[in-house]
C-alpha positions as CSV (number, residue, x, y, z in Angstrom):
1,X,-8.0,-33.5,92.1
2,X,-4.3,-33.1,92.6
3,X,-1.9,-35.7,92.7
4,X,1.9,-35.7,94.0
5,X,3.8,-38.8,93.8
6,X,7.1,-38.7,95.5
7,X,9.7,-41.1,93.9
8,X,13.5,-41.7,93.1
9,X,12.0,-42.0,89.3
10,X,9.6,-38.7,88.3
11,X,10.4,-38.9,84.6
12,X,9.2,-42.7,84.4
13,X,6.2,-42.3,86.2
14,X,5.3,-38.9,84.9
15,X,5.9,-40.4,81.0
16,X,3.1,-43.0,81.8
17,X,0.7,-40.9,83.5
18,X,0.7,-37.7,80.8
19,X,-0.1,-40.1,78.1
20,X,-3.8,-41.2,77.0
21,X,-7.1,-40.4,78.8
22,X,-5.2,-39.5,82.3
23,X,-2.5,-37.6,80.3
24,X,-5.9,-35.6,78.4
25,X,-7.4,-34.8,81.5
26,X,-4.2,-33.1,82.8
27,X,-3.7,-31.1,79.7
28,X,-7.5,-29.8,80.5
29,X,-6.8,-29.0,84.0
30,X,-9.5,-31.4,84.9
31,X,-6.8,-33.2,86.9
32,X,-3.2,-32.0,88.4
33,X,-0.3,-34.8,88.6
34,X,3.0,-34.1,89.8
35,X,5.9,-36.4,90.0
36,X,8.3,-35.2,92.4
37,X,11.7,-36.2,93.0
38,X,12.9,-37.4,96.6
39,X,16.6,-37.2,95.6
40,X,16.6,-33.1,95.4
41,X,15.9,-32.9,99.1
42,X,18.9,-34.5,100.2
43,X,21.1,-32.7,102.9
44,X,24.6,-33.8,101.5
45,X,26.6,-33.4,98.2
46,X,26.1,-37.1,97.6
47,X,22.2,-36.7,97.4
48,X,22.0,-39.4,99.7
49,X,18.3,-41.1,100.0
50,X,19.3,-44.5,101.3
51,X,21.3,-46.0,104.1
52,X,22.5,-49.4,105.8
53,X,19.8,-50.4,108.0
54,X,20.7,-50.6,111.6
55,X,20.8,-54.4,113.2
56,X,22.1,-55.4,109.8
57,X,20.6,-57.5,106.9
58,X,20.6,-57.1,103.3
59,X,20.2,-54.1,101.6
60,X,19.6,-50.1,102.2
61,X,16.9,-48.3,103.4
62,X,15.3,-44.8,102.5
63,X,16.2,-42.2,104.9
64,X,13.7,-40.2,106.6
65,X,15.1,-37.0,106.4
66,X,14.6,-36.6,102.3
67,X,11.3,-38.0,102.5
68,X,10.1,-35.7,105.0
69,X,11.7,-32.4,103.5
70,X,9.9,-33.8,100.2
71,X,6.8,-34.1,101.6
72,X,7.0,-30.8,103.5
73,X,7.4,-29.4,100.2
74,X,4.3,-30.6,98.3
75,X,2.2,-30.3,101.1
76,X,3.3,-26.1,101.1
77,X,1.5,-26.1,97.7
78,X,-1.6,-27.7,99.2
79,X,-3.5,-24.4,99.9
80,X,-6.3,-26.0,102.0
81,X,-7.2,-28.8,100.4
82,X,-8.2,-32.2,101.8
83,X,-5.2,-34.0,101.7
84,X,-4.1,-37.6,102.2
85,X,-0.9,-39.3,102.7
86,X,-0.5,-43.1,101.3
87,X,2.5,-45.2,101.2
88,X,2.8,-47.9,98.7
89,X,3.8,-50.8,100.6
90,X,3.5,-54.7,100.5
91,X,2.2,-54.7,104.3
92,X,-0.6,-52.3,103.3
93,X,-4.1,-52.8,103.2
94,X,-5.4,-54.2,99.7
95,X,-6.3,-51.9,97.2
96,X,-9.7,-52.2,95.7
97,X,-12.1,-50.1,93.6
98,X,-14.3,-49.1,96.6
99,X,-10.4,-47.9,98.2
100,X,-10.8,-45.7,94.9
101,X,-14.3,-44.2,95.3
102,X,-13.3,-43.4,98.6
103,X,-10.2,-41.7,98.1
104,X,-11.8,-39.6,94.8
105,X,-15.1,-38.8,97.2
106,X,-13.0,-38.0,100.3
107,X,-10.2,-36.0,99.3
108,X,-9.0,-33.3,97.0
109,X,-5.0,-34.3,97.2
110,X,-3.4,-37.2,97.4
111,X,0.2,-37.3,97.9
112,X,1.6,-41.0,96.9
113,X,4.9,-42.5,98.4
114,X,7.2,-44.8,96.6
115,X,9.3,-46.7,98.4
116,X,12.2,-48.5,97.1
117,X,15.4,-50.4,98.3
118,X,14.5,-52.3,101.3
119,X,11.8,-50.0,102.4
120,X,11.9,-46.9,104.3
121,X,12.8,-45.8,107.8
122,X,9.6,-46.9,110.2
123,X,9.8,-43.2,111.7
124,X,8.6,-41.4,108.7
125,X,5.8,-43.9,108.1
126,X,4.8,-43.2,111.7
127,X,5.2,-39.3,112.1
128,X,3.6,-38.8,108.1
129,X,1.7,-41.2,106.7
130,X,-2.1,-41.3,106.6
131,X,-2.4,-45.1,105.5
132,X,-0.9,-47.8,103.8
133,X,-1.7,-49.6,100.6
134,X,-0.9,-52.6,98.7
135,X,-1.7,-54.1,95.1
136,X,-1.5,-57.4,96.4
137,X,0.3,-59.9,98.3
138,X,3.5,-59.7,96.5
139,X,6.2,-57.6,96.4
140,X,7.8,-55.3,93.6
141,X,11.4,-53.4,93.3
142,X,9.6,-49.9,94.3
143,X,6.4,-48.3,94.8
144,X,6.2,-46.6,91.6
145,X,3.7,-48.7,89.6
146,X,1.7,-49.4,92.3
147,X,1.7,-45.5,92.7
148,X,0.7,-45.2,89.0
149,X,-2.1,-47.8,89.4
150,X,-3.8,-45.6,92.2
151,X,-3.5,-42.7,90.5
152,X,-4.9,-43.9,87.3
153,X,-8.2,-45.6,89.4
154,X,-8.5,-42.6,90.9
155,X,-8.4,-40.0,88.5
156,X,-10.5,-41.7,85.9
157,X,-13.7,-41.2,88.7
158,X,-12.9,-37.7,88.6
159,X,-15.8,-35.9,86.8
160,X,-15.0,-35.0,83.2
161,X,-12.2,-37.4,82.8
162,X,-14.2,-40.0,81.3
163,X,-17.1,-39.1,78.8
164,X,-20.0,-40.2,81.0
165,X,-20.0,-42.0,84.5
166,X,-21.3,-45.2,82.4
167,X,-18.3,-45.6,81.0
168,X,-17.0,-46.8,84.3
169,X,-20.4,-47.9,86.0
170,X,-20.6,-51.2,84.5
171,X,-17.0,-52.2,84.7
172,X,-15.3,-55.0,86.9
173,X,-15.6,-54.3,90.6
174,X,-17.9,-51.1,90.4
175,X,-20.5,-52.9,92.5
176,X,-18.7,-55.9,93.5
177,X,-18.9,-57.9,90.0
178,X,-16.7,-58.6,87.3
179,X,-17.6,-56.9,84.0
180,X,-19.7,-58.5,81.6
181,X,-17.8,-59.5,78.2
182,X,-17.3,-57.6,75.2
183,X,-17.3,-57.7,71.5
184,X,-16.5,-55.7,68.4
185,X,-16.0,-56.0,64.9
186,X,-16.1,-58.3,62.9
187,X,-19.5,-60.4,63.8
188,X,-17.6,-63.6,62.7
189,X,-13.6,-64.3,63.8
190,X,-11.7,-67.7,63.7
191,X,-15.1,-69.4,63.7
192,X,-16.2,-67.5,67.0
193,X,-19.7,-65.2,66.7
194,X,-20.8,-62.3,68.6
195,X,-23.5,-63.4,70.8
196,X,-26.9,-63.0,69.0
197,X,-28.5,-60.9,71.8
198,X,-26.4,-58.6,71.1
199,X,-26.7,-57.8,67.7
200,X,-30.5,-58.1,67.7
201,X,-31.0,-54.5,68.7
202,X,-33.2,-55.5,71.6
203,X,-31.8,-53.3,74.9
204,X,-33.6,-54.8,77.6
205,X,-32.6,-57.9,76.6
206,X,-28.8,-56.7,76.4
207,X,-29.4,-55.5,79.6
208,X,-30.5,-58.4,81.0
209,X,-27.9,-60.6,79.4
210,X,-25.0,-58.5,80.1
211,X,-26.1,-58.2,84.0
212,X,-26.5,-62.2,84.2
213,X,-22.8,-62.3,82.5
214,X,-21.5,-60.3,85.2
215,X,-23.2,-62.3,88.2
216,X,-21.6,-65.5,86.4
217,X,-18.3,-64.3,85.7
218,X,-18.2,-63.6,89.5
219,X,-19.3,-66.8,90.4
220,X,-17.0,-68.4,88.2
221,X,-14.0,-66.3,88.7
222,X,-14.2,-64.9,91.7
223,X,-16.3,-66.9,94.0
224,X,-14.9,-64.6,97.4
225,X,-16.6,-61.5,95.8
226,X,-19.9,-63.5,94.3
227,X,-20.0,-64.6,98.1
228,X,-19.8,-61.0,99.5
229,X,-22.2,-59.9,96.7
230,X,-25.8,-58.3,98.0
231,X,-28.4,-58.2,95.1
232,X,-29.6,-54.9,94.0
233,X,-33.1,-55.7,93.5
234,X,-35.5,-58.4,92.2
235,X,-33.9,-58.9,89.1
236,X,-30.4,-59.7,90.2
237,X,-32.2,-61.9,92.4
238,X,-34.0,-63.7,89.7
239,X,-30.9,-64.3,87.9
240,X,-28.4,-65.6,90.5
241,X,-31.6,-68.3,91.0
242,X,-31.3,-69.1,87.4
243,X,-27.2,-69.4,88.0
244,X,-27.9,-72.0,90.8
245,X,-30.5,-73.9,88.7
246,X,-27.8,-73.8,86.0
247,X,-24.9,-74.8,88.2
248,X,-26.4,-78.3,88.4
249,X,-26.5,-78.8,85.2
250,X,-23.8,-80.4,82.6
251,X,-21.2,-78.0,81.2
252,X,-19.8,-78.5,77.5
253,X,-16.7,-80.2,77.8
254,X,-15.9,-79.1,74.0
255,X,-17.1,-77.0,71.2
256,X,-20.5,-78.2,69.5
257,X,-20.5,-79.7,66.5
258,X,-23.3,-81.0,63.9
259,X,-23.3,-84.0,61.7
260,X,-25.9,-85.6,59.8
261,X,-28.0,-88.0,61.6
262,X,-27.8,-92.2,61.2
263,X,-30.0,-94.6,62.0
264,X,-28.4,-95.5,64.9
265,X,-28.8,-92.5,66.3
266,X,-32.4,-92.5,66.8
267,X,-32.9,-94.1,70.4
268,X,-30.4,-91.3,71.7
269,X,-32.7,-89.0,69.9
270,X,-36.3,-90.4,71.1
271,X,-34.5,-90.1,74.7
272,X,-34.0,-86.4,74.0
273,X,-37.8,-85.9,72.9
274,X,-39.0,-87.8,75.7
275,X,-37.0,-85.5,78.1
276,X,-38.4,-82.4,76.3
277,X,-41.9,-84.1,76.2
278,X,-42.0,-84.4,80.4
279,X,-40.5,-80.8,80.2
280,X,-43.4,-79.7,78.1
281,X,-46.1,-81.0,80.3
282,X,-44.7,-79.8,83.5
283,X,-45.4,-76.0,81.7
284,X,-48.9,-77.4,80.3
285,X,-47.7,-76.7,77.0
286,X,-49.6,-79.1,74.8
287,X,-47.0,-79.8,72.3
288,X,-45.3,-83.3,71.8
289,X,-47.5,-84.8,74.1
290,X,-48.7,-87.7,72.1
291,X,-46.6,-90.0,69.7
292,X,-45.2,-87.4,67.7
293,X,-42.6,-87.1,66.7
294,X,-41.7,-90.7,66.6
295,X,-39.3,-93.5,65.2
296,X,-40.8,-93.5,62.1
297,X,-40.9,-89.5,61.8
298,X,-36.9,-89.5,62.4
299,X,-36.3,-92.5,59.9
300,X,-38.1,-90.7,57.4
301,X,-35.9,-87.1,58.5
302,X,-32.7,-89.0,58.1
303,X,-33.7,-90.7,54.9
304,X,-34.4,-87.0,53.4
305,X,-31.2,-85.9,54.5
306,X,-32.4,-83.3,56.8
307,X,-31.9,-84.6,60.7
308,X,-28.7,-83.3,62.2
309,X,-27.2,-84.2,65.5
310,X,-25.2,-81.7,67.8
311,X,-22.0,-83.6,69.6
312,X,-19.5,-81.9,71.9
313,X,-16.7,-84.0,73.4
314,X,-17.9,-87.0,71.7
315,X,-21.6,-86.8,73.3
316,X,-24.9,-86.3,71.6
317,X,-26.3,-82.9,73.7
318,X,-29.4,-82.5,71.1
319,X,-30.6,-82.4,67.1
320,X,-32.3,-80.5,64.9
321,X,-34.6,-81.1,61.5
322,X,-33.5,-78.4,58.7
323,X,-36.1,-79.2,55.6
324,X,-35.6,-77.4,52.5
325,X,-39.0,-78.4,51.7
326,X,-41.9,-75.7,51.2
327,X,-44.3,-75.9,54.5
328,X,-47.8,-75.5,53.1
329,X,-49.2,-74.4,56.4
330,X,-46.8,-71.3,56.7
331,X,-49.0,-70.0,53.6
332,X,-52.0,-69.3,55.7
333,X,-50.3,-67.2,58.5
334,X,-52.5,-64.9,60.4
335,X,-52.0,-61.4,62.3
336,X,-49.1,-61.0,60.4
337,X,-46.9,-61.8,57.4
338,X,-43.3,-63.1,56.5
339,X,-41.0,-60.5,56.1
340,X,-39.1,-61.6,52.6
341,X,-40.4,-63.3,49.2
342,X,-36.7,-65.4,50.0
343,X,-36.3,-69.4,49.4
344,X,-36.4,-70.4,52.7
345,X,-35.5,-73.6,54.8
346,X,-37.8,-74.7,58.1
347,X,-36.2,-75.8,61.5
348,X,-38.9,-78.2,62.3
349,X,-38.0,-80.6,65.2
350,X,-35.5,-79.6,67.6
351,X,-34.2,-79.9,71.2
352,X,-31.3,-80.2,73.8
353,X,-30.8,-83.0,76.2
354,X,-32.4,-82.0,80.0
355,X,-28.7,-82.1,81.3
356,X,-27.3,-79.7,78.9
357,X,-30.0,-77.1,79.1
358,X,-28.6,-73.9,80.6
359,X,-25.2,-75.1,79.1
360,X,-25.3,-72.9,75.7
361,X,-26.2,-76.1,73.7
362,X,-29.2,-74.3,72.4
363,X,-27.9,-71.5,71.3
364,X,-25.2,-73.5,69.5
365,X,-28.2,-75.6,67.9
366,X,-29.1,-72.1,66.5
367,X,-25.9,-71.2,64.9
368,X,-25.5,-75.2,63.6
369,X,-29.0,-74.6,62.0
370,X,-28.0,-71.7,60.2
371,X,-24.5,-73.1,59.4
372,X,-26.8,-75.6,57.7
373,X,-28.9,-73.2,56.1
374,X,-26.1,-71.5,54.5
375,X,-24.7,-75.0,53.0
376,X,-28.1,-75.4,51.7
377,X,-27.6,-72.0,49.8
378,X,-30.4,-70.2,51.5
379,X,-30.5,-67.2,53.9
380,X,-33.9,-67.3,55.4
381,X,-35.0,-69.4,58.0
382,X,-38.7,-70.1,59.2
383,X,-40.0,-72.0,62.6
384,X,-42.9,-72.3,64.6
385,X,-43.3,-73.1,67.7
386,X,-46.4,-73.5,70.7
387,X,-47.7,-70.4,71.7
388,X,-47.3,-71.3,75.2
389,X,-43.5,-72.4,74.7
390,X,-41.7,-69.5,76.4
391,X,-38.7,-71.3,76.4
392,X,-38.0,-71.7,72.8
393,X,-39.8,-68.3,72.1
394,X,-37.4,-66.6,74.1
395,X,-34.5,-68.5,72.5
396,X,-35.7,-67.1,69.0
397,X,-35.8,-63.5,69.9
398,X,-32.4,-64.0,71.9
399,X,-31.3,-65.3,68.5
400,X,-32.2,-62.9,66.0
401,X,-35.5,-64.4,65.0
402,X,-38.7,-62.0,64.7
403,X,-42.1,-63.1,65.4
404,X,-43.9,-62.5,61.9
405,X,-48.0,-63.7,62.9
406,X,-49.6,-67.0,64.2
407,X,-50.4,-70.4,62.1
408,X,-52.1,-73.7,63.0
409,X,-50.2,-76.8,62.4
410,X,-51.6,-80.6,61.7
411,X,-48.8,-82.4,63.0
412,X,-50.5,-83.2,66.1
413,X,-54.0,-84.5,66.0
414,X,-56.3,-84.2,69.2
415,X,-53.5,-81.6,70.5
416,X,-53.7,-77.6,70.3
417,X,-52.5,-76.6,66.8
418,X,-51.6,-73.0,67.6
419,X,-47.9,-71.9,66.8
420,X,-45.9,-68.7,66.6
421,X,-44.1,-68.3,63.9
422,X,-40.6,-66.9,63.5
423,X,-38.1,-65.8,61.1
424,X,-34.9,-64.4,60.6
425,X,-33.0,-63.3,57.2
426,X,-29.0,-64.3,57.9
427,X,-26.7,-61.6,56.3
428,X,-24.9,-61.8,53.5
429,X,-21.2,-63.0,54.0
430,X,-18.6,-60.4,52.6
């Protein structure tokens, strides 16, 4: 790809475009970027490139002759390349990623004309320009910034400029969506942690999470793009249906915190339990389908100091019970085994209010549980859930818990006792 930029400030433009990734590509000969001084092609001693506009008005207009002579010069070096002359103008068509892909695909040579002052003589545009492009609905003092943006965005699509095409395929606007959020070390910064799904090593779940984040971010930040987006497959359609379902749910109004529960919290806890009971019944999950867990159970949890409520902006959004007492049933695990002989705590009873499902409250619950485990001086958390409770199983896996085997529980006589057991070993804090 060859790009010639016609400008009054070639040194400034060249300095930017010959640095970093594009600069290295130019040194390797993958792309060629030339910044040509328009003033060198004037025909008077003053090297004049502009004059007052006919009809009066403020400022000056760039003259057609220096621009045309400069263009003739660069075109003489094109040697049969597929060329395109582009004038960067606030009156041009909006520049998009699709435009960048088209220019890289259809042309070998781009000539980017940078206007200045009050614009350029219209006759030059009529005679010489193939298309006009605009970065957006605003006005700059010249076309140089726009030309650099176009050159950079096109060149990075040229094979060999980036290490692999995957470097740009997942980025914002490639297929009409914004990019998913990115994270790097440290895992915990200013109290904010990296989403667990990104550190658990399950590449399929990571891929699904990232795609859903792309869809969610586009829906929130660029509804115009989301409205025009066409799902690429059934997986996209499924994720979009999930987003529509989640849209009707309540959003967290602030950070999620937790505190020890008090007896005054029991009515709200029982309300959340009843919502969860009804939800489990709809999915034919025989868990919490009797009187368990009831008020007496939570009164005992509170007395032992092992029941906690989650709050966001003053509202109770969920609860969990974290016990440091050994669980006898865990000694009879089958079809597997626990991974470590570490002192452990047990996540027993936990739920999020139905109006906050899909809001991130469930993930916050797991983080609060982990924080409380550390407060107790423990790094191993064990938990069990009904074998048909897929939402809980998915949450645990996404949160870094590993399936360890099966157990039987006796907390709910007369109901299905089969449970799947999970475990997570928290990383040691440095």
